[in-house]
PATITOR-636713 format. One record per atom (N, C-alpha, C): residue in one letter; x, y, z. Coordinates in pm, whole numbers, padded with zeros to 5 digits, always signed. Each point is the difference from the previous one (the first is absolute). Layout:
<recs>
AXYZ/...
</recs>
This chain:
<recs>
M+00083-00073+00011/M-00059+00073+00005/M+00068+00138-00002/T+00059+00041-00107/T+00121+00091-00038/T-00134+00126-00013/T+00091+00104+00032/T-00048+00138-00012/T-00052+00027-00155/S+00047-00011-00096/S-00049-00010-00142/S-00118-00094-00041/A-00026-00092+00063/A-00102-00114+00024/A-00097+00091+00030/H+00008+00084+00139/H-00097+00065+00051/H-00093+00072-00056/N+00107+00085-00098/N-00076+00102-00072/N-00039-00028-00123/Q+00008-00161-00034/Q-00067-00046-00130/Q-00100-00022+00012/Q-00041-00073+00118/Q-00114-00086+00053/Q-00069+00048+00141/T-00118-00070+00003/T-00070+00055+00137/T-00006-00134+00101/W+00074+00030+00095/W+00006-00160+00086/W-00113+00007+00087/T-00077-00095-00068/T-00125-00021+00064/T+00028-00123+00117/T-00092-00024+00092/T+00000-00097+00089/T+00040-00157-00036/R-00083-00006-00133/R+00023-00153-00072/R+00175+00021-00045/K+00023+00128-00088/K+00141-00020-00032/K+00121-00024+00080/L-00026+00048+00130/L+00071+00002+00118/L+00030-00142+00075/L-00116-00080-00004/L-00035-00128+00045/L+00104-00082-00090/A-00014-00004-00121/A+00006-00058-00098/A+00197-00007+00014/W+00056+00165-00017/W+00125+00036-00012/W+00074-00048+00148/M-00039-00022+00103/M+00060-00036+00101/M-00029-00128+00018/G-00117-00067-00024/G+00010-00181-00008/G+00096-00066-00065/E+00021+00099-00155/E+00119-00067-00054/E+00128-00035+00028/A+00014+00173+00066/A+00161+00014+00082/A+00000-00107+00103/F-00055-00023+00085/F-00036-00086+00103/F+00033-00125-00076/T-00090-00056-00040/T+00003-00107-00075/T+00162-00075-00077/K+00019+00152-00053/K+00182-00068-00058/K+00133-00001+00108/K-00111+00034+00108/K+00146+00026+00129/K-00003-00109+00067/G-00094-00078-00030/G-00037-00158+00054/G-00095+00009+00154/L-00045+00120+00026/L-00042+00020+00149/L-00143-00028-00001/D-00056-00090+00116/D-00115-00054+00027/D-00124+00096-00006/S-00066-00090-00087/S-00169+00097+00002/S+00030+00142-00031/P+00075-00016-00132/P-00005+00168-00037/P-00110+00071-00048/R-00139-00088-00054/R-00094+00085-00009/R-00061+00071+00152/L+00003-00080+00096/L+00005+00046+00148/L+00046+00103+00008/L+00111+00009+00001/L+00117+00107+00016/L-00049+00111-00042/A-00011+00003-00133/A-00054+00134-00050/A-00111+00041+00042/E-00089-00077+00004/E-00132+00036+00051/E+00040+00058+00147/M+00051-00036+00070/M-00013+00036+00148/M+00069+00154-00007/L+00119-00009-00083/L+00067+00170-00009/L-00104+00098-00083/V-00048-00015-00106/V-00092+00060-00067/V-00106+00050+00159/A-00073-00058+00006/A-00069-00004+00099/A+00034+00093+00102/H+00106-00040+00094/H+00068+00109+00084/H+00045+00129-00049/V+00036+00035-00099/V+00040+00122-00044/V-00152+00052-00044/L-00117-00068-00035/L-00109+00094-00067/L-00110-00002+00114/G+00063-00076+00147/G-00086+00031+00104/G-00121-00065-00002/C-00010-00144-00086/C-00126-00060-00029/C-00033-00135+00001/E-00097-00093+00038/E-00005-00109-00010/E+00074-00073-00131/R+00024-00144+00035/R+00080-00030-00158/R-00132-00043-00090/L-00087-00009+00066/L-00135-00052-00092/L-00017+00135-00092/K+00028+00124+00067/K-00063+00096-00050/K+00103+00022-00144/L+00134-00047+00020/L+00071+00048-00130/L-00069-00103-00134/Y-00078-00098+00025/Y-00075-00005-00124/Y-00100+00027-00032/L-00059+00083+00086/L-00146+00065-00016/L-00004+00098-00050/D+00139+00066-00037/D+00034+00124-00018/D+00142+00021-00046/A+00009-00102-00110/A+00145-00082-00088/A+00037+00138-00077/D-00081+00051-00033/D+00066+00135-00124/D+00022+00147+00063/R+00021-00021+00155/R+00029+00157+00063/R+00107-00005-00044/P+00066+00140-00038/P+00131+00041-00036/P+00072+00036+00168/A+00105-00034-00046/A+00084-00004+00141/A+00076+00153-00009/N+00000+00119+00118/N+00055+00127-00026/N+00166-00032+00034/P+00063+00097-00057/P+00143-00018+00014/P+00049-00032+00109/L-00041+00075+00144/L+00036-00053+00091/L-00030-00156+00025/E-00087-00103-00041/E-00034-00096+00046/E+00098-00088-00088/R+00027+00054-00096/R+00060-00051-00111/R+00172-00047+00065/Q+00038+00103+00028/Q+00113+00036+00085/Q+00023-00084+00114/M-00077+00006+00089/M+00006-00072+00100/M-00034-00151-00057/L-00096-00090-00060/L+00037-00111-00046/L+00100-00040-00062/R+00064+00092-00088/R+00160-00024-00049/R+00112-00002+00097/D+00000+00047+00119/D+00076+00023+00128/D-00019-00173+00073/L-00147-00020+00011/L-00041-00138+00066/L+00044-00126-00077/T-00050+00026-00139/T+00047-00128-00064/T+00157-00005-00038/A+00109+00099+00020/A+00105-00025+00013/A+00072-00065+00100/R-00107+00041+00151/R+00086-00046+00110/R-00059-00184+00006/A-00119+00011-00055/A-00052-00190-00005/A+00066-00045-00109/L+00045+00078-00119/L+00145-00114-00091/L+00119-00027+00077/E+00024+00088+00120/E+00111-00017+00097/E-00024-00092+00084/H-00120-00095+00012/H-00027-00071+00078/H-00042+00068+00127/E-00007+00094+00023/E-00084+00052+00147/E-00178-00051-00014/P-00034-00061+00063/P-00098-00064+00038/P-00121+00069-00034/V-00083-00041-00090/V-00159+00152-00057/V-00060+00004+00161/Q+00005-00073+00083/Q-00093+00030+00108/Q+00091+00087+00123/Y+00107-00026-00020/Y+00042+00104+00107/Y+00021+00163-00070/L-00023-00039-00138/L-00016+00156-00086/L-00117+00091+00042/V-00114-00118+00008/V-00153+00046+00014/V-00029-00033+00159/G+00045-00036+00078/G+00020+00010+00160/G-00126-00110+00033/E-00047-00083-00103/E-00070-00144+00027/E+00010-00091-00080/A-00075-00113+00045/A+00008-00112-00058/A-00167-00043+00037/W-00017-00119-00090/W-00185-00014+00009/W+00084-00202+00086/F-00093-00029+00116/F+00009-00082+00034/F-00132-00091+00048/F-00036-00046-00025/F-00122-00099-00007/F-00144+00126+00013/G+00016+00059-00157/G-00084+00069-00024/G-00019+00145+00044/L+00108+00005+00105/L+00021+00120+00091/L+00155+00047-00019/A-00029+00160+00014/A+00116+00112-00045/A+00078-00001+00122/M+00140-00047+00015/M+00064+00013+00100/M+00104+00137-00020/K+00022+00073+00066/K+00106+00078+00022/K+00136-00113+00009/V+00118+00074-00116/V+00125-00054+00017/V+00130+00067-00019/D+00070+00013+00075/D+00115+00052-00065/D+00148-00092+00073/R+00125+00074-00011/R+00090-00081+00031/R+00022-00037+00104/R-00088+00025+00098/R+00003-00042+00137/R-00057-00138+00017/V-00093-00060-00105/V-00060-00098-00009/V+00034-00098-00150/L-00004-00109+00027/L-00066-00102-00124/L-00097+00018-00057/I+00027-00014-00150/I-00153+00059-00076/I-00047-00172-00019/P-00119+00004+00057/P-00087-00113+00052/P-00043-00071-00144/R+00028-00153-00019/R-00010-00069-00108/R-00072-00103-00009/P-00071-00020-00137/P-00149-00042+00005/P+00037-00115+00061/G+00075-00103-00047/G+00023-00127+00091/G-00018-00012+00119/T+00019+00110+00121/T-00072+00068+00108/T-00133-00069+00055/E-00078+00043-00106/E-00152-00019+00015/E-00043-00121+00035/T+00074-00111-00053/T-00040-00106+00035/T-00009-00051+00159/I+00067+00080+00087/I-00028+00002+00159/I-00128+00020-00013/V-00010+00144-00037/V-00154+00049+00016/V-00110-00064-00054/E+00046-00052-00105/E-00155-00128-00035/E-00009-00098+00083/H+00104-00103+00016/H-00047-00070+00095/H-00059+00025+00127/V+00074+00097+00044/V-00054+00038+00121/V-00150+00008+00015/L-00020+00086-00091/L-00140+00072-00001/L-00137-00157-00011/Q+00106-00057-00103/Q-00116-00133-00032/Q-00005-00093+00123/H+00108-00037+00070/H+00010-00063+00106/H-00119+00073+00109/A+00055+00109+00067/A-00145+00084+00051/A-00107-00030+00002/R-00057+00008-00171/R-00135-00046+00009/R-00068-00072-00001/V+00074-00095-00019/V-00010-00161+00017/V+00038-00079+00100/Q+00049+00032+00117/Q+00048-00087+00109/Q-00066+00092+00126/P-00090-00116+00066/P-00022+00034+00095/P+00087+00080+00129/G-00069+00082+00062/G+00097+00080+00086/G+00077+00096-00039/F+00000+00045-00155/F+00063+00068-00024/F-00014+00153-00051/G-00122+00018+00015/G-00087+00165+00010/G-00096-00004-00136/G+00028-00181-00114/G-00071+00099-00103/G+00028+00081-00075/T-00116+00047-00107/T+00085+00118-00064/T+00057+00102+00035/K-00059+00050+00182/K+00047+00104-00006/K+00100-00002+00112/G+00020-00128+00000/G+00116-00035+00116/G+00002+00051+00145/E-00107-00016+00058/E-00055+00076+00113/E+00083-00100+00117/G+00070+00119+00069/G+00117-00070+00137/G+00135-00040-00094/V+00019-00039-00123/V+00107-00022-00033/V+00124+00087+00039/L+00101-00042+00053/L+00145+00051+00029/L+00093-00033-00107/I+00062+00084-00064/I+00099-00031-00095/I+00125+00063-00008/A+00137-00077-00022/A+00120+00069+00056/A+00025-00007-00145/D+00103+00157-00025/D+00087-00046-00121/D+00122+00042-00004/I+00096-00089+00037/I+00118+00044+00000/I+00103+00083-00167/C+00121+00040+00040/C+00037+00071-00074/C-00094+00099-00119/T-00096+00022+00088/T-00118+00118-00091/T+00045+00051-00124/G+00104+00113+00026/G+00040+00080-00125/G-00118+00115+00011/S-00089-00017-00137/S-00070+00128-00011/S-00100-00034+00072/G-00019-00108+00072/G-00111-00072+00026/G-00114-00032-00087/C+00011-00062-00113/C-00047-00024-00093/C-00095-00121+00028/I+00036-00109+00062/I-00062-00131+00020/I-00098+00037+00089/A+00055+00060+00152/A-00138+00027+00119/A-00088+00079-00048/I+00043+00110-00064/I-00085+00089-00065/I-00159-00057-00073/A+00059-00063-00124/A-00054-00083-00059/A-00115-00076+00053/L+00065-00085+00115/L-00062-00111+00052/L-00118+00104+00096/L+00016+00080+00044/L-00089+00090+00147/L-00106+00069-00144/K+00029+00024-00113/K-00056+00057-00085/K-00162-00061-00056/H+00046-00143+00013/H-00077-00081-00047/H-00082-00095+00130/L+00075+00024+00119/L-00038-00077+00162/L-00041+00128+00045/S-00107+00044+00005/S-00021+00111+00087/S-00019-00014+00153/G-00040-00180+00072/G+00054+00016+00111/G+00100-00062+00032/A+00124+00004-00095/A+00103-00042+00049/A+00088+00100+00077/R+00124-00007+00067/R+00109+00081+00040/R+00141-00060-00041/A+00100+00076+00004/A+00134+00000-00059/A+00057+00030+00103/V+00134-00100+00001/V+00147+00110+00061/V+00095-00067-00129/A+00070+00140-00046/A+00100-00017-00078/A+00128+00084+00049/T+00106-00111-00004/T+00117+00044+00078/T+00118-00012-00118/D+00067+00107+00019/D+00133+00037-00120/D+00117+00063+00099/I+00121-00085-00063/I+00094+00080+00077/I+00051+00134-00054/S-00071+00063-00125/S+00021+00096-00023/S-00083+00102+00040/G+00050+00108+00081/G-00150+00112+00044/G-00039+00082-00110/D+00092+00015-00080/D-00012+00092-00167/D-00105-00107-00030/A+00011-00116-00050/A-00121-00099-00084/A-00123+00025+00074/L-00002+00012+00119/L-00100+00010+00090/L-00103+00100-00006/A+00084+00139+00002/A-00041+00115-00069/A-00118+00006-00115/V+00083-00100-00117/V-00088-00051-00106/V-00158-00046-00007/A+00068-00125+00129/A-00121-00043+00022/A-00134+00083+00053/H+00049+00064+00084/H-00080+00065+00040/H-00071+00085-00072/E+00077+00079-00076/E-00104+00089-00124/E-00051-00082-00087/N+00001-00127-00010/N-00068-00075-00080/N-00114-00087+00100/A-00005+00013+00104/A-00096-00076+00117/A-00098+00140-00014/V+00041+00095+00014/V-00064+00168-00011/V-00113+00009-00112/R+00098-00032-00095/R-00092+00027-00176/R-00094-00109+00024/H-00022-00108+00053/H-00085-00079-00036/H-00069-00071+00123/G-00029+00112+00076/G-00077+00002+00076/G+00003-00119+00166/V+00122-00070-00017/V+00001-00108+00092/V+00098+00066+00113/A+00045+00104+00018/A+00087+00038+00093/A-00028-00061+00133/D-00111+00011+00044/D-00064-00005+00150/D-00005-00176-00026/R+00036-00069-00051/R-00008-00146+00031/R+00119-00099-00055/I+00117+00101-00002/I+00179-00039+00036/I+00040+00059+00043/D+00090-00076+00065/D+00086+00035+00089/D+00144+00008-00062/L+00072+00074-00017/L+00125+00015-00061/L+00125-00006+00079/L+00078-00090-00006/L+00064-00069+00120/L+00173+00017-00063/E+00112+00079+00054/E+00131+00038-00052/E+00055-00121+00068/G+00084-00073-00064/G+00075-00152+00072/G+00034-00081-00103/D+00102-00078+00079/D+00061-00112-00095/D-00126-00129-00039/L-00020-00061-00133/L-00112-00073+00015/L-00130-00022+00092/L+00031-00100+00065/L-00097-00065+00118/L+00018+00055+00129/G+00110+00122+00022/G+00073+00040+00117/G-00161+00105+00073/P-00043+00084-00112/P-00133+00107+00065/P-00115-00093+00063/L-00027-00130-00044/L-00111-00064+00036/L+00005-00035+00166/N+00140-00039+00036/N-00024-00001+00153/N-00057+00070+00091/D-00001+00126-00053/D+00003+00108+00095/D-00158+00073-00054/H-00070-00107-00106/H-00150+00067-00022/H-00142-00037+00093/P-00034+00088+00040/P-00112-00038+00126/P-00090-00130-00071/A-00046-00005-00129/A-00075-00118-00029/A+00052-00088-00025/L+00147-00029+00016/L+00068-00117-00040/L+00064-00047+00164/A-00035+00026+00098/A+00065+00011+00111/A-00002-00138+00060/A-00153-00080-00032/A-00008-00131+00009/A+00042-00093-00073/K+00044+00044-00124/K+00066-00051-00135/K-00109-00058-00061/E+00046-00139-00122/E-00131-00064-00060/E-00142+00078-00042/E+00026+00149-00040/E-00093+00081+00007/E-00054+00018-00130/L+00126-00022-00126/L-00013+00046-00133/L-00077-00125-00057/N-00079+00067-00089/N-00083-00099-00145/N+00084+00022-00060/Y+00105+00076-00050/Y+00115-00015-00117/Y+00086+00106+00008/L+00127-00083-00028/L+00136+00031+00033/L+00040+00053-00131/V+00010+00073-00065/V+00079+00033-00145/V+00107+00089-00028/S+00079-00032-00122/S+00121+00094-00005/S+00060-00028-00123/N+00043+00091-00055/N+00102+00018-00098/N+00136+00093+00016/P+00086-00110+00085/P+00114+00032-00013/P+00109+00010-00128/P+00094+00055+00076/P+00125-00021-00091/P+00035-00150-00012/Y-00005-00004-00134/Y-00009-00180-00040/Y+00123-00016-00128/I+00047+00113-00052/I+00066-00053-00152/I+00108-00015+00061/P+00075-00130-00085/P+00108-00097+00053/P+00140+00109-00040/D+00094-00032+00069/D+00142+00063-00015/D+00047-00040-00175/E-00003-00130-00013/E+00028-00031-00143/E-00108+00083-00105/E-00107+00025+00002/E-00093+00083-00064/E+00022+00152+00000/W+00030+00041+00036/W+00050+00135+00022/W+00026+00049-00122/E+00108-00029-00044/E+00024+00067-00116/E-00081+00034-00146/A-00107-00100+00026/A-00044-00018-00130/A-00124+00068+00036/V-00054+00065+00118/V-00086+00100+00050/V-00005+00125-00140/A-00125+00047-00023/A+00007+00084-00111/A+00039+00094+00070/P+00075+00117-00106/P+00076+00138+00114/P-00143+00102+00043/N-00114-00043-00080/N-00132+00088+00081/N+00001-00021+00168/V-00001-00091-00009/V-00002-00073+00134/V+00164+00015+00093/K+00090-00030-00058/K+00124-00017+00095/K+00091+00131+00023/E-00074+00078-00109/E+00052+00184+00009/E-00087+00089+00078/H-00104-00051+00035/H-00129+00095+00048/H-00042-00051+00141/E-00015-00127+00021/E-00079+00003+00090/E+00098-00112+00140/P-00048+00053+00107/P+00055-00040+00085/P+00073-00115+00057/H+00133+00002-00025/H+00023-00185+00024/H-00017-00062+00091/A+00023+00101+00128/A-00077-00066+00127/A-00118-00091+00013/A-00107+00019-00103/A-00125-00060-00012/A-00005-00094-00142/L+00141-00003-00036/L+00003-00115-00137/L+00094-00128+00049/R+00125+00033+00055/R+00087-00142+00045/R-00028-00083+00081/G-00005-00153-00005/G-00047-00053+00105/G+00110-00097+00024/G+00131+00089-00019/G+00096-00169+00051/G+00044-00090-00140/V+00134-00067+00062/V+00044-00078-00097/V-00088-00077-00080/D-00131-00028+00070/D-00084-00109-00070/D-00128+00044-00025/G+00004+00139+00080/G-00166+00057-00053/G-00123-00034+00106/L+00103-00057+00126/L-00127-00067+00045/L+00043+00064+00165/D+00086+00058+00022/D+00023+00063+00153/D-00129+00029+00083/Y-00073+00110-00087/Y-00113+00039+00118/Y-00121-00110+00024/V-00004-00085-00126/V-00111-00130+00010/V+00024-00077+00143/R+00165-00005-00034/R+00075-00110+00176/R-00102+00099+00128/R+00034+00141-00013/R-00026+00026+00114/R-00151+00022+00034/L-00078+00039-00109/L-00153-00044+00069/L-00079-00102-00029/L+00093-00092+00001/L-00020-00120+00001/L+00026-00058+00141/A+00100+00040+00054/A+00075-00023+00159/A-00115+00038+00092/D-00049+00155-00030/D-00080+00057+00103/D-00145+00022-00044/G-00053+00008-00130/G-00138+00027-00039/G-00075-00072+00037/P-00014-00175+00019/P-00109-00061+00020/P-00064+00007+00115/R+00114+00055+00126/R-00060+00028+00100/R-00145+00129+00027/F+00014+00074-00092/F-00115+00113+00012/F-00078-00035-00065/I-00014-00150-00057/I-00138+00005-00125/I-00077-00102+00108/R-00131+00043-00055/R-00134-00091+00102/R+00000-00111-00085/P-00080-00130+00048/P+00048-00161-00030/P-00157+00050-00129/G+00074-00046-00122/G-00075+00032-00114/G+00054+00117-00090/G+00023+00056+00054/G+00108+00170-00063/G+00066-00050-00107/L+00022+00062-00060/L+00115+00018-00125/L+00091+00052-00002/L+00133-00076-00013/L+00077+00071-00035/L+00084-00010-00178/L+00019+00178-00045/L+00005-00013-00132/L+00131+00101-00019/I+00091-00068-00097/I+00156+00080-00020/I+00015+00025-00167/E+00012+00047-00008/E+00083+00050-00164/E+00115-00024+00020/V+00050-00078-00091/V+00147-00058-00035/V+00035+00024-00183/A+00121-00029-00028/A+00076+00020-00100/A-00101-00098-00079/D-00046-00046-00103/D-00068-00139-00065/D+00143-00054-00060/S+00137+00034+00026/S+00097-00134-00048/S+00012-00072+00167/R-00010+00025+00097/R+00002-00016+00145/R-00137-00081+00059/A-00128+00032-00105/A-00089-00071+00084/A-00032-00152+00033/G+00019-00074-00036/G+00041-00121-00014/G+00094-00028+00161/I+00083+00074+00028/I+00093+00012+00101/I-00070+00049+00129/A-00075+00119-00024/A-00033+00085+00103/A-00168-00098+00038/K-00032-00069-00126/K-00100-00087+00095/K+00017-00150+00093/D+00089-00032-00055/D+00119-00081+00083/D-00031+00015+00139/M+00075+00145+00038/M+00021+00033+00115/M-00153+00058+00104/V-00105+00016-00092/V-00047+00030+00071/V-00101-00107+00066/A-00010-00124-00098/A-00052-00117+00049/A+00099-00066+00097/A+00094+00021+00056/A+00079-00045+00066/A+00026+00091+00139/T-00100+00129-00005/T-00003+00044+00140/T-00111-00051+00048/A+00018+00002+00140/A-00100-00037+00082/A-00124+00109+00031/G-00103-00089+00023/G-00136+00114+00045/G-00052+00017-00125/L+00073-00014-00128/L-00057-00001-00183/L-00021-00076-00042/E-00151-00016-00076/E+00005-00124-00073/E-00065+00016-00147/E+00001-00062-00108/E-00078-00037-00111/E+00082+00173-00093/A+00134-00020-00001/A+00065+00064-00037/A-00015-00001-00200/R+00005+00123-00021/R-00038-00015-00182/R+00012+00139-00048/V+00065-00008-00133/V+00018+00095-00074/V-00060+00048-00057/L-00069+00152-00063/L-00058+00038-00040/L+00048+00106-00127/N-00052-00045-00123/N+00037+00095-00096/N-00063+00118-00042/D+00100+00089-00061/D-00047+00126-00025/D-00058+00021-00134/F-00065+00157-00049/F-00083-00010-00096/F+00128-00042-00111/E+00130-00028+00007/E+00056-00048-00135/E-00002-00132+00040/G-00027-00077+00060/G+00029-00114+00055/G+00110-00076+00059/L+00077+00147+00055/L+00116-00021+00069/L-00022-00070+00141/P+00060-00097+00079/P+00025-00037+00110/P+00040+00088+00128/R-00108+00077+00057/R+00054+00154+00050/R-00015-00008+00146/V-00157-00076+00051/V-00035+00027+00123/V+00023-00148+00062/I+00038+00030+00143/I-00036-00143+00040/I-00088+00012+00146/V-00108-00064-00024/V-00097+00001+00115/V+00014-00142+00086/A-00032+00006+00138/A-00018-00067+00063/A-00096+00051+00122/R-00043-00140+00066/R-00113+00033+00123/R+00044-00034+00104/K-00015+00098+00140/K+00008-00068+00130/K-00039-00090+00026/T+00062-00096+00073/T-00083-00162+00007/T-00118+00078+00130/S-00053-00094+00018/S-00128-00002+00091/S+00028-00050+00123/T+00101-00091+00025/T+00023-00045+00128/T+00153+00012+00038/
</recs>
């Protein structure tokens, strides 16, 4: 989109989306059309749907300049979600910036499974999740806990993160989606903050313990995409030599917080799903360990049930 090109034609929303989508495709960025839509909607200050309802709207010079600048940054692998300040997760717009990981569609597998389980399992609150208590460990932007609370109006959540900066983002998201009064955001290392939480003083109170911890194995780090490796917080990504450091710690102490029949769900690297499942299956107090595939069919989430005895 050169200056001379601007003078020769009118840059409508339709043309901008086509030009940006092509540029992102050539660069090999994931979901190039979506990224183009996010940037144009951000600059125009409208919903993405509006882009197609008013596709022939001409962009003014300031809008074109902003889009040139943002497109250049995206082509240098700066995450578009950080450029626009939000990412979509389970149909909800979540504020994101460099303090937190960008939510991924694969993590929605955790939310889907919990919601399905709560609906059909006696004693788990039904469609509203009445009386349900959830702990979200390594909450980051808060996306898992907030999505669950948004769909389970009778549930409460405790969300922990070692990063106070991340919890500040999670608080903004909780307020944005109207669930701040039902979530306790606690700073601390993994399960540590649960020990001092009044609702968990008697232990075995959680219906669901969920976590998307750091899980990229050292041997896979070099292959991580530059938009992730160069911009997202490493502490939220790297899971040790085999990617399972945090899984071990969650299994060592997590089951005692879960009520009989409650669920533990942990997201892992798809390359480590089989090993992680075996680790869960060998953990005292847990049963029926299995692997859930994400929307791409990748083995992504380990789920197990707390034993009833």
